[in-house]
N, C-alpha and C positions, 0 to 999 in steps of 0.2 A: 780313489783307492791308492794305497801305498804299496810300493814294492821295494823293500829294503834289501841291501846286499852288503858285502864286506870287501875290504881291500886290505891286503897285507902291507905293512909299512917296513922300511929297511931296518928300523931299530927293533924289530921283533913284535911290536904292538900291531893291532889291527883296528881299522876304522869301520864302524857300521854306519851306513848312510842310506838315504832315501831320496828319491826325486822331489819329495815334498819339501825338502830343505833340512830335515832332521839329520843329525850326524853326531857321533861321539866316538872317542878313541878308547880302546880297552887294552888290557895288558897282554891278551893273547887272542888267537883266532876263535877258539871255542866260545869264549865269553862274548866276543863281538857277534858271532853267529847267533847265539842265543838272544842277544839284544835285538838283532835285526828281525828274528822270528817274532819276538814279543811285540816289537813296533808294528809289524804287519798285522799280527793278530789283533792287537788293541785298536788299530785303525779300522779294521774290518768290523769289529764289534761296535765301535762308535757309529760307523756308517749304518749298520743294521738297526741299531737303536733309533737313530734319527729317522730312517725310512719307516720304521714301525709306528712312530709317533706323528708323522707328518703326511 
């Protein structure tokens, strides 16, 4: 399971990151937060699909 979060950068950008190794830098916190939420939701959906088929 993935748990993505965000970190503010000194230059005003924000980085979305996850313990699974995924990360990306975005122009602002709102965009990074949305990406983190999407990453977590997509990972949960993939895990649920895998569990349903195996």
